[in-house]
VOGU-3710 file (C-alpha; in Angstrom, 3 decimals, decimal comma):
1> mkkqikkyry> 177,654/65,741/146,173  174,672/66,840/148,210  176,088/70,326/148,342  176,420/70,391/144,549  172,811/69,212/144,085  171,615/71,804/146,550  173,692/74,422/144,730  171,964/73,784/141,370  168,478/72,987/142,696  167,268/76,585/142,702
11> pivvlfvlls> 168,421/77,394/139,140  166,846/74,126/137,959  163,538/75,037/139,623  163,678/78,509/138,081  164,478/77,031/134,688  161,638/74,554/135,032  159,190/77,319/135,972  160,364/79,439/133,056  160,085/76,545/130,623  156,640/75,696/131,980
21> aayyvclpen> 155,511/79,293/131,626  156,928/79,434/128,101  155,171/76,204/127,250  151,906/77,547/128,675  151,983/80,763/126,634  153,588/79,378/123,494  150,256/79,415/121,708  148,205/82,618/121,366  144,601/82,771/122,534  143,359/82,731/118,945
31> lfkdpyatvl> 145,461/80,711/116,542  144,034/82,085/113,317  143,530/85,766/112,641  142,788/85,334/108,968  139,908/87,346/107,502  136,811/85,312/106,732  134,275/85,491/103,961  130,828/86,795/104,894  128,249/84,038/104,406  124,479/84,391/104,195
41> naengemlsa> 122,491/81,275/105,065  118,831/80,456/104,587  116,591/79,239/107,374  117,573/75,602/106,719  121,310/76,401/106,742  121,663/76,440/102,962  124,046/79,100/101,713  122,407/81,830/99,636  125,406/84,051/98,946  128,852/84,948/100,235
51> riardgqwrf> 131,398/87,738/99,913  135,052/86,720/99,563  137,432/87,447/102,446  139,534/90,604/102,308  142,670/88,630/101,408  140,950/87,206/98,315  140,414/83,733/99,797  137,186/81,777/99,948  137,614/81,082/103,650  134,315/80,627/105,456
61> peadsisdky> 133,894/81,232/109,203  134,934/78,247/111,310  132,406/75,434/111,157  130,296/74,638/114,208  130,447/70,922/113,471  132,097/68,457/111,119  130,097/65,972/109,056  130,535/62,346/110,049  131,564/61,267/106,534  134,263/63,896/106,217
71> ekasltfedq> 135,604/63,127/109,693  135,925/59,417/108,906  137,535/60,128/105,525  140,035/62,658/106,940  141,083/60,518/109,886  141,428/57,422/107,696  143,657/59,312/105,294  145,599/61,608/107,628  145,567/60,363/111,212  143,943/57,043/112,129
81> yfyshlgvnp> 145,107/57,312/115,744  143,924/60,909/116,180  141,733/60,141/119,185  144,435/58,155/121,002  147,635/60,277/120,748  148,571/63,512/122,545  149,419/65,553/119,466  152,375/63,459/118,307  152,248/59,867/117,081  155,679/58,212/117,691
91> lamgramvqn> 154,801/55,256/115,468  153,923/57,540/112,565  157,098/59,552/113,090  159,240/56,365/113,114  157,518/55,039/109,991  158,085/58,363/108,205  161,802/58,326/109,087  162,216/54,819/107,664  160,343/55,758/104,461  162,397/58,906/103,978
101> lkagsvvsgg> 165,711/57,063/104,513  164,766/54,391/101,998  163,654/56,969/99,443  166,597/59,259/100,018  164,219/62,241/100,212  161,259/63,441/102,240  158,235/61,420/101,129  156,363/61,401/104,445  156,234/63,829/107,329  154,518/61,650/109,899
111> stlsmqvirm> 152,495/64,644/111,024  149,317/64,247/112,997  146,280/66,442/112,368  147,304/68,443/115,428  150,723/69,082/113,940  149,139/70,095/110,627  146,973/72,615/112,462  150,179/74,071/113,982  151,822/74,171/110,541  148,827/76,099/109,128
121> yrkgksrnvy> 148,960/78,457/112,106  152,688/79,156/111,601  152,203/79,783/107,845  155,088/79,306/105,434  157,746/78,016/107,832  160,439/75,927/106,151  160,204/72,180/106,581  163,283/71,000/108,491  164,096/69,055/111,638  164,025/72,138/113,875
131> eklvemilat> 160,628/73,253/112,601  159,334/69,713/112,981  160,419/69,719/116,643  158,666/73,063/117,192  155,508/71,669/115,579  155,608/68,650/117,875  155,937/70,787/121,014  153,176/73,170/119,962  150,965/70,237/118,958  151,113/68,833/122,486
141> rlelryskks> 150,192/72,266/123,824  147,314/72,404/121,359  146,043/69,081/122,695  146,036/70,417/126,253  144,009/73,504/125,288  141,448/72,099/122,858  139,274/69,032/122,695  139,778/66,574/119,868  136,585/67,766/118,152  137,750/71,368/118,337
151> ilklyashap> 141,135/70,494/116,837  139,400/68,629/114,025  137,180/71,686/113,360  140,275/73,931/113,294  141,888/71,663/110,736  138,782/71,408/108,570  138,186/75,160/108,664  141,747/76,186/107,676  143,013/73,390/105,456  143,875/74,445/101,861
161> fggntvgiea> 141,725/72,867/99,144  143,361/74,271/96,026  143,375/77,671/94,426  141,901/80,290/96,742  139,604/77,819/98,481  140,228/77,300/102,197  138,218/75,184/104,618  135,766/72,334/104,219  132,637/74,516/103,966  134,026/76,674/101,165
171> aswryfgrra> 135,369/73,593/99,377  132,015/71,808/99,599  130,214/74,737/97,990  132,856/75,474/95,382  133,351/71,892/94,213  129,951/70,323/94,846  127,487/73,172/95,397  126,227/71,892/98,736  126,874/71,932/102,462  129,594/69,734/103,933
181> ndlswaeaal> 126,948/67,877/105,934  125,334/66,770/102,667  128,451/65,270/101,036  128,479/61,733/99,653  131,215/59,237/100,583  133,038/59,934/97,306  132,860/63,681/97,815  134,029/63,436/101,427  136,954/61,229/100,334  137,941/63,691/97,599
191> lavlpnqpsl> 137,990/66,593/100,042  139,940/64,507/102,533  142,841/63,946/100,075  142,901/67,468/98,588  144,832/69,238/101,418  147,687/66,730/100,978  148,790/68,282/97,667  146,377/71,192/96,972  148,693/72,977/94,545  149,166/69,918/92,343
201> lypgrntapl> 145,954/67,952/92,594  142,590/69,680/92,646  139,469/69,614/90,448  140,230/70,902/86,986  143,909/69,897/87,163  145,466/66,383/87,065  142,087/64,735/87,325  143,321/61,148/86,816  145,859/61,125/89,694  143,286/62,845/91,908
211> kakrdrlldk> 140,678/60,203/91,156  143,177/57,405/91,808  144,067/58,932/95,151  140,409/59,282/96,090  139,628/55,713/95,079  142,509/54,337/97,159  141,057/56,116/100,170  137,604/54,707/99,393  139,110/51,208/99,269  140,721/51,771/102,644
221> myaegffdet> 137,461/53,056/104,132  135,623/50,048/102,746  138,189/47,812/104,407  137,501/49,649/107,668  133,822/48,757/107,301  132,395/52,255/106,810  130,168/51,162/103,893  129,348/48,083/101,824  130,689/46,948/98,454  127,793/48,405/96,474
231> slelakeeli> 128,374/51,819/98,026  132,061/51,493/97,174  131,348/50,767/93,516  128,863/53,634/93,277  131,280/56,016/95,004  134,045/55,206/92,533  131,686/55,965/89,630  131,142/59,534/90,803  132,891/62,038/88,574  135,602/64,424/89,701
241> pskpndipie> 134,417/68,066/89,412  135,865/69,720/86,316  136,307/73,120/87,968  135,214/75,087/91,034  131,627/76,346/90,965  130,660/79,977/91,350  129,382/80,953/94,768  125,586/81,588/94,774  124,489/85,219/94,605  120,983/85,016/96,046
251> alhlldkgvk> 119,705/87,715/98,444  122,920/89,573/97,705  121,540/92,888/98,954  120,713/91,370/102,321  124,309/90,141/102,518  125,514/93,669/101,748  123,235/95,008/104,465  124,857/92,639/106,962  128,312/93,885/105,953  127,215/97,511/106,317
261> dgkegrrlqt> 125,793/96,679/109,741  129,257/95,602/110,923  128,863/91,836/110,458  131,579/91,297/107,873  133,406/87,980/108,146  130,541/86,258/109,952  128,034/83,595/109,122  124,670/85,395/108,852  121,751/83,151/109,691  118,478/84,405/108,212
271> tldahlqrrv> 114,842/83,299/108,214  114,710/83,239/104,414  113,096/80,266/102,714  115,701/79,262/100,099  113,157/77,714/97,729  110,763/80,655/98,006  113,636/83,137/97,638  114,558/81,625/94,274  110,966/81,544/93,029  110,282/85,144/94,016
281> drvvknhnal> 113,583/86,218/92,482  112,583/84,528/89,231  109,182/86,243/89,226  110,765/89,666/89,720  113,410/89,059/87,046  110,830/87,877/84,499  108,777/91,031/84,954  111,856/93,230/85,035  112,964/91,894/81,663  109,761/93,317/80,155
291> lrldgienas> 109,836/96,526/82,177  113,338/97,303/80,936  111,915/97,623/77,433  110,118/100,715/78,776  113,196/102,107/80,499  112,273/100,801/83,956  115,479/99,211/85,205  114,967/98,215/88,840  112,551/96,227/90,973  112,496/94,833/94,489
301> aivldvrsnt> 110,220/92,602/96,554  109,908/91,325/100,098  107,778/88,561/101,629  107,022/88,623/105,367  105,538/85,785/107,381  102,854/87,447/109,495  102,520/84,897/112,288  106,249/84,342/112,912  107,154/87,959/112,122  110,023/86,839/109,890
311> vkayignvye> 111,298/87,588/106,387  110,877/84,728/103,909  112,110/86,369/100,696  114,259/89,461/100,193  114,920/90,806/96,702  116,638/94,129/97,352  116,932/94,755/93,621  117,144/92,833/90,383  120,721/91,612/90,097  122,121/90,104/86,915
321> egtssngqqv> 125,789/89,153/87,117  127,823/90,546/84,276  125,322/93,225/83,295  125,844/96,978/83,519  125,027/98,528/86,869  121,838/100,534/86,154  121,492/101,022/89,896  121,145/97,292/90,598  123,580/97,564/93,512  121,053/99,746/95,408
331> dviqaprstg> 119,004/97,894/98,034  115,665/99,569/97,347  113,957/97,745/100,225  115,957/99,974/102,571  115,968/103,095/100,355  113,629/106,020/101,171  111,237/106,670/98,270  108,073/108,705/97,818  105,247/106,605/99,293  102,551/107,494/96,765
341> sllkpilyas> 99,202/106,332/98,135  100,470/103,619/100,481  99,651/105,618/103,629  95,948/105,972/102,769  94,866/102,657/104,378  96,717/103,579/107,598  94,913/106,933/107,715  91,564/105,271/106,969  92,100/102,785/109,821  93,168/105,592/112,178
351> lldeglmlpk> 89,957/107,534/111,563  87,867/104,421/112,173  89,882/103,543/115,252  89,289/106,915/116,889  85,624/107,201/116,020  86,055/110,051/113,539  84,439/108,276/110,603  82,442/105,197/109,634  83,557/102,784/106,906  81,126/104,241/104,368
361> sllpdvpvyf> 80,981/107,877/105,463  80,431/110,184/102,494  83,508/112,319/101,753  83,883/115,350/99,456  85,431/114,661/96,064  85,653/118,052/94,379  88,608/120,187/93,274  90,415/121,805/96,190  93,203/124,341/96,278  95,737/125,234/98,929
371> knfapknftr> 98,311/127,989/98,884  101,065/125,856/97,359  99,242/122,594/96,782  96,451/121,672/94,386  95,804/117,919/94,716  93,966/116,093/91,950  92,631/112,599/91,477  94,800/110,408/89,266  92,069/110,346/86,582  91,470/114,124/86,862
381> eydgavhadl> 87,786/113,303/87,401  85,627/113,906/90,471  82,583/112,214/91,996  81,401/115,178/94,049  80,944/112,905/97,073  82,072/109,313/97,555  81,878/106,712/100,320  85,110/106,363/102,315  85,666/102,666/101,621  85,142/103,205/97,898
391> alsrslnipa> 87,491/106,188/97,972  90,144/103,921/99,503  89,608/101,045/97,073  89,775/103,499/94,137  92,673/105,391/95,753  91,045/108,785/95,241  93,293/111,644/96,307  90,771/114,358/97,174  88,838/112,294/99,778  92,189/111,260/101,287
401> vhmlqnygyp> 93,140/114,924/101,657  89,831/115,617/103,426  90,428/112,641/105,728  93,860/113,961/106,669  92,431/117,446/107,259  89,885/115,871/109,581  92,465/113,756/111,402  95,217/116,388/111,463  98,554/115,935/109,733  100,655/116,552/112,913
411> rfheklkdfg> 98,717/113,790/114,639  99,101/111,430/111,681  102,796/112,263/111,396  103,331/111,253/115,021  101,300/108,092/114,591  103,358/106,945/111,614  106,545/107,441/113,596  105,062/105,424/116,466  104,226/102,637/114,018  107,886/102,400/112,990
421> mttltqpasy> 108,218/104,705/109,961  111,848/105,769/110,332  112,096/108,157/107,378  109,985/110,997/108,813  112,974/113,009/109,955  111,368/116,421/109,417  108,608/118,056/111,512  105,002/117,530/110,424  104,769/121,047/108,983  107,500/120,166/106,474
431> ygismilggs> 105,234/117,548/104,848  101,824/119,081/105,477  98,728/117,737/103,740  100,826/116,370/100,864  102,039/113,635/103,219  99,069/111,442/102,299  99,767/111,699/98,545  103,462/110,826/98,561  104,821/114,064/99,978  106,865/112,046/102,461
441> egtlwdltni> 109,348/109,246/101,928  109,184/105,705/103,236  111,012/102,427/102,766  109,535/99,168/101,581  110,939/97,648/104,771  109,070/100,020/107,090  105,816/99,964/105,146  105,555/96,189/104,840  106,335/95,848/108,539  103,555/98,302/109,413
451> yagmartltq> 101,071/96,306/107,328  102,356/93,065/108,858  101,763/94,511/112,332  98,199/95,351/111,335  97,685/91,819/110,025  99,052/90,300/113,243  96,547/92,308/115,261  93,774/90,567/113,366  95,267/87,084/113,391  95,711/87,179/117,179
461> fngrapekry> 92,200/88,456/117,890  89,785/85,964/119,420  86,521/86,493/117,587  83,724/86,774/120,132  80,191/87,753/119,219  79,164/91,438/119,242  78,210/92,613/122,707  75,127/94,563/121,567  72,945/95,206/118,568  71,673/98,793/118,249
471> dksdfdfany> 68,858/100,028/116,072  67,340/103,412/115,374  65,149/103,283/118,474  68,244/103,247/120,699  69,171/106,800/119,661  67,678/109,755/121,504  66,545/111,721/118,463  64,521/114,035/120,663  67,828/115,723/121,470  69,080/115,756/117,872
481> dvatskvqgs> 71,116/118,880/117,112  70,541/119,866/113,482  73,462/122,297/113,413  76,066/119,717/114,446  74,288/116,552/113,290  75,002/115,062/116,732  72,720/112,999/118,923  73,058/114,420/122,416  73,773/111,787/125,076  75,746/109,305/122,983
491> llsekdvskk> 75,341/105,567/123,418  79,017/105,162/124,188  80,867/107,520/126,485  84,340/108,832/125,642  85,697/106,735/128,481  84,173/103,596/127,012  85,515/104,297/123,522  89,083/104,602/124,718  89,041/101,251/126,476  91,315/98,708/124,843
501> qptenielkn> 91,590/94,960/125,186  95,343/94,452/125,556  95,101/90,708/125,232  93,450/91,078/121,842  95,581/93,794/120,242  99,223/93,855/119,281  100,926/96,875/120,801  103,061/98,832/118,411  105,877/101,212/119,250  105,163/103,486/122,229
511> nkqlsassiw> 102,006/101,474/122,990  100,146/103,005/120,027  97,511/100,678/118,656  94,963/100,290/115,935  91,889/98,357/116,933  91,310/95,050/115,209  87,930/96,259/113,946  89,403/99,336/112,249  92,001/97,145/110,540  89,396/94,605/109,464
521> ftfkamlevy> 87,260/97,249/107,745  90,396/98,696/106,144  91,469/95,349/104,710  87,885/94,718/103,600  87,980/97,936/101,566  91,390/97,009/100,155  89,999/93,644/99,107  87,705/95,384/96,630  90,488/96,969/94,569  90,256/95,935/90,923
531> rpgddaqwkl> 93,139/93,728/89,868  95,209/94,375/86,746  95,343/92,372/83,535  94,308/88,734/83,685  93,346/89,045/87,351  90,648/91,649/86,633  87,915/88,974/86,778  89,258/87,364/89,946  85,874/87,402/91,672  84,524/84,968/89,076
541> yssakkiawk> 86,675/82,190/90,514  85,587/80,675/93,811  89,124/79,480/94,547  90,720/82,903/93,977  92,875/84,099/96,855  91,506/86,915/98,976  94,199/89,560/99,203  93,925/93,031/100,700  96,172/95,157/98,535  97,120/98,716/97,785
551> tgtsfgyrdg> 99,167/100,347/95,073  101,027/103,635/95,026  102,510/105,882/92,361  104,813/108,783/93,162  104,728/112,198/91,523  106,436/112,191/88,140  106,006/108,416/87,719  109,213/107,696/89,619  108,004/104,902/91,901  105,441/102,158/91,496
561> waigvtpeyv> 104,397/100,334/94,687  102,152/97,423/95,611  101,586/95,822/99,017  99,322/92,825/99,586  98,149/91,327/102,882  96,685/87,984/103,966  96,619/86,372/107,433  99,766/84,445/106,485  101,872/86,803/104,379  102,593/90,413/103,522
571> vgvwvgnadg> 104,166/90,968/100,107  105,695/94,302/99,144  106,866/95,293/95,654  108,636/98,390/94,364  109,356/99,133/90,704  111,238/102,082/89,205  114,688/103,467/88,523  117,096/103,663/91,432  118,356/107,036/90,183  114,837/108,507/90,437
581> egrpgltgiq> 114,180/108,870/86,706  110,467/108,832/85,953  108,985/106,862/83,064  105,549/106,907/81,402  103,500/103,959/82,546  105,478/103,578/85,761  102,457/103,193/88,035  101,738/100,879/90,889  98,766/99,283/89,146  100,567/98,645/85,835
591> aaapilfdif> 104,129/97,869/86,902  104,096/96,641/90,520  100,705/94,949/90,987  101,283/92,184/88,380  104,484/91,223/90,211  102,598/91,218/93,516  99,994/88,719/92,331  102,532/86,489/90,618  104,425/86,309/93,926  101,231/85,349/95,760
601> dvlpettwfn> 100,761/82,621/93,157  104,044/80,970/94,218  103,200/81,215/97,931  101,359/78,443/99,790  97,579/78,708/99,991  96,351/81,573/102,139  93,145/82,176/104,090  91,207/85,296/105,093  90,722/87,182/108,333  87,880/86,441/110,722
611> ppmaemvyap> 85,940/89,576/111,694  86,822/90,750/115,236  83,195/90,747/116,376  83,980/91,711/119,969  85,119/95,122/118,737  82,063/95,635/116,538  78,425/96,533/117,050  75,366/96,516/114,842  74,120/100,074/114,407  71,633/101,972/112,195
621> vdrqsgylas> 73,506/103,650/109,343  72,114/105,964/106,718  72,416/104,171/103,390  73,037/107,275/101,272  75,557/109,088/103,432  77,191/106,231/105,338  76,859/108,207/108,598  74,850/107,140/111,617  71,156/107,464/110,874  69,536/110,803/111,651
631> pysiqvdtvl> 65,812/111,546/112,240  65,669/112,612/108,598  67,341/109,569/107,031  65,396/108,096/104,130  66,879/104,587/104,064  68,483/103,019/107,128  70,495/99,794/107,268  71,551/98,010/110,443  75,164/97,074/109,794  78,366/96,236/111,638
641> ipkaglntma> 80,576/99,184/112,529  83,563/99,615/114,870  82,470/100,283/118,455  84,143/103,676/118,372  81,894/104,606/115,458  78,943/105,025/117,828  80,394/108,418/118,727  80,464/109,709/115,155  77,962/112,284/113,972  74,584/111,479/112,455
651> spfhqrvhld> 74,052/112,144/108,772  74,501/115,879/108,000  73,177/115,468/104,464  69,519/114,892/105,228  67,035/117,715/105,794  63,351/118,038/106,475  61,761/120,047/103,664  58,225/121,309/103,090  56,635/121,165/99,645  53,397/122,424/98,165
661> ktrnyrvnsd> 50,751/119,999/96,943  52,345/119,789/93,502  55,687/118,734/95,076  57,371/121,032/92,560  58,188/123,880/94,958  59,435/124,385/98,452  57,222/126,504/100,674  57,124/127,885/104,176  54,538/129,259/106,556  54,852/132,729/104,992
671> celvvdmist> 53,267/131,561/101,777  51,408/128,302/102,491  49,128/126,945/105,133  50,798/124,354/107,291  47,970/121,875/106,684  48,576/122,136/102,940  52,290/121,459/103,181  53,794/118,095/102,364  56,774/117,389/104,629  59,429/114,957/103,474
681> nwfvlppkqa> 63,084/114,070/104,055  65,606/115,021/101,374  69,197/114,052/100,647  70,992/117,367/100,165  74,646/117,842/99,179  76,484/121,167/99,302  76,318/122,959/95,929  79,918/122,243/94,898  79,587/118,536/95,686  76,174/118,321/94,058
691> lyykkrnpty> 77,568/119,812/90,829  79,881/116,811/90,328  77,794/114,185/92,132  74,765/114,429/89,851  76,958/113,869/86,780  77,769/110,384/88,046  74,489/109,763/89,863  71,573/110,583/87,533  69,067/109,588/90,210  70,222/112,402/92,490
701> eelpplrsdc> 67,331/114,824/92,933  68,052/118,505/93,409  65,928/120,356/95,917  62,816/121,904/94,306  63,121/125,698/94,055  61,410/128,000/96,534  58,014/129,123/95,223  58,086/132,704/93,927  55,561/134,006/96,451  57,608/132,715/99,385
711> fgesldmevm> 60,179/134,955/101,024  63,511/133,693/102,416  64,819/130,175/102,531  62,886/127,648/104,529  66,172/125,867/105,196  69,454/127,190/106,473  71,506/125,979/103,522  74,003/127,128/100,946  72,476/128,179/97,646  75,752/128,422/95,731
721> dmvypepdaq> 79,448/127,907/96,236  82,638/128,901/94,448  84,424/125,973/92,818  87,443/128,169/92,034  89,108/130,155/93,507  89,292/129,094/97,129  89,131/131,894/99,746  92,287/134,044/99,758  93,796/132,123/96,840  97,044/133,279/95,279
731> vyipinlece> 97,070/132,960/91,487  99,901/133,246/88,970  98,842/133,863/85,355  101,470/132,555/82,898  102,379/133,916/79,447  101,504/131,668/76,482  103,504/131,025/73,305  101,892/134,044/71,643  103,299/136,221/74,469  99,801/136,809/75,809
741> reqvvfevah> 98,624/136,267/79,385  96,462/133,210/79,944  93,065/133,367/81,649  92,010/132,344/85,117  88,847/130,226/84,958  86,325/131,047/87,684  83,514/128,556/88,397  80,421/128,612/90,607  78,060/125,777/91,572  74,392/126,735/92,120
751> rkpnselhwh> 71,531/124,637/93,417  69,267/125,772/90,566  70,720/124,358/87,356  69,145/127,031/85,161  69,771/129,987/87,459  71,165/133,253/86,092  74,261/134,640/87,786  75,714/138,145/87,512  79,483/138,527/87,856  81,475/141,465/89,212
761> lddvylgttt> 85,243/141,990/89,602  86,110/144,723/92,106  82,600/146,204/91,674  82,982/146,247/87,869  80,183/144,352/86,138  81,523/141,538/83,925  78,475/139,780/82,527  75,964/136,982/83,083  76,107/133,184/82,958  73,239/130,702/82,766
771> gthvlgltpp> 73,301/126,950/83,407  77,069/126,377/83,407  78,606/129,104/85,510  82,165/129,391/84,207  83,959/132,637/83,348  87,524/133,193/82,102  89,285/136,381/83,237  92,748/137,961/83,052  92,905/140,273/86,081  96,013/142,407/86,627
781> agahiitvvd> 98,505/141,675/89,408  97,280/142,615/92,873  94,410/141,924/95,278  90,896/141,457/93,878  87,350/140,519/94,869  85,127/138,415/92,614  81,407/138,705/93,407  78,482/136,680/92,037  74,775/137,497/92,545  71,818/135,309/91,478
791> eeghrlsrnf> 68,370/136,495/90,427  67,022/136,005/93,969  69,657/138,276/95,452  71,930/135,620/96,961  75,460/136,949/96,980  78,840/135,176/97,000  82,265/136,859/97,177  85,857/135,629/97,147  89,101/137,481/97,817  92,093/136,446/95,705
801> tvlekvge> 95,497/137,804/94,715  97,147/137,677/91,306  100,925/137,304/91,629  103,402/139,171/89,446  105,634/136,082/89,318  105,855/132,596/90,813  107,045/132,496/94,450  106,042/136,102/95,217
//
């Protein structure tokens, strides 16, 4: 006998090991490999939108937790002894056998929740004794691998709830429009009984039997003491849903972005404010309904929280379910579009930051021409010269071009890339000067984030008092250089200007920064922009929100932009057609700005930025030119400027002139005794600027003419300048409808309004102009020289070339 036992002991051990190994590996690492829906949640966990799983099922990613009400309802209905058995409940199995024998058919399976999880995992297996035994074995293995809570979550996440709805989270949204954690007792009970017969009993089909089944479970739960009698009566009064609800479609473009970023089938947690998302969406849709009447089909908006650096609302495009496409599937927040004028504030701040300009420095605003680029102001009007902050608030193009010329477009191109502008994929030379007027593309995402970074710099700045107050006596005017308008021996050395306060500035990409003071002056200028429509009189209301804002319009009226900034929020709006079609009236001020201010109206109350005084100084500034005061300034104001501004040049527009006793003529020592001269300071603009400036500023006084008995100019200044053409211009003269060549209009600005000018083309005399110096010519193709001579012998020449055809 002992020999026989010993003989079979080894095979028995081997068999036991094999069976143990088989039992250990009988379940795969991941039970369910079903595709999941992609779900987008708001900050509070509320679902905003979802995309159905690839197999056409509304199956949400497995839940992280199960609501207490649903757990109690499910266990009461399906498996009261869930927490005490090891995957199989012998009592339940015995009771099921007795019930089936009495009925003569299968009326109860006696399955535990663990066994039901195994049945869902094995999908579609026939229900017989063998399969039941397999389920029992696998259920015990399931119990050894997972905790009870995990098994319950597996069941809740994969149980069928009728139709193409799978899992408790999907069922909660489809039948009740809320999260599973927010279910009532009646709703939890209904979802607990649904998986028992999902193909026969679910909302919208056999409502009466379904309600009876739910109510029986509620009675049982009441008997278990889960709630009182009043709650029971109220729960039974709740109606059964008539049909599944549609899944929400809010922030749909952000959901699509998540899918494109490789996050399909996951639960995407966002920082969106669900309530604010809906309100902003409604604002955009209301405006879009009107804009569509003008052929403007699309609009998008984004709201950023400055302090937390998070997105609170994301409207990638107007989306109306059931309507024709019209490009509404395009997420314009992420789409590169022509930036219009939105880069002007960044350029303005950069010039202030690096001490290349003061907030009110006078800038040229006259027609300019480049080889392949002739920028114009939106209104086609010119001021001659305009203060920088006013040029920004009015979004004038010509001063912006001069600012970029001063700063350098390669330098600005690099700075924008450092700030996070991802669309500048070409070298700086590809964009050139046109970059500042929409010649480059940007996304609403990048631009709003750049403005938010600027706002954060200000909100994190600790406002100390200015370190010093300068006045005119602090400048060493004895060393004033008239030619360069510089005060030799500056108050602030280059080393001092470059010093930063890292604890008071937010570092951007590659450690590139804008000082808080430069940003503050920029936002101050943006605050002065006139608001559209009903908001035009906003300053009349003491409670009106202070918002720094900027609009942009692309060439051809293809894009309308608006971005607004406060210490709390940055709001960005784009309006247009996703296919790039331009429409009349599609401007930032008319189409995008009204949406911007309506969005700010639905936001919580906002404040305004404190001035970063530690980065500012009081300094003497010439009132007329906006430059640092020079020895010849007429009116000087002591105002706050960025510290770096102490290294800017003194006013180049003021000269010391000498007049005779009548003050009607300029004189010099060749024709007047020094003791008889009257010396005074005079605000003098270059001739081209003066021509336009005096039209808008009637108080501007031209320099008195030089007295006839005086020889030479007492001042080293321009007497006249060519408005058009620019030096070495290339001109193409088109053919009109009468098959005749058009004329090229030449224009000269002269300091003496009534001067007489004599015109010559290639040494051929053309004629004379008086007062308004404009002459139309039709020169032949080739190189030419236009020459103008005034009655005092001053001479001005320009080389230009007439092209045979465009692109020569």
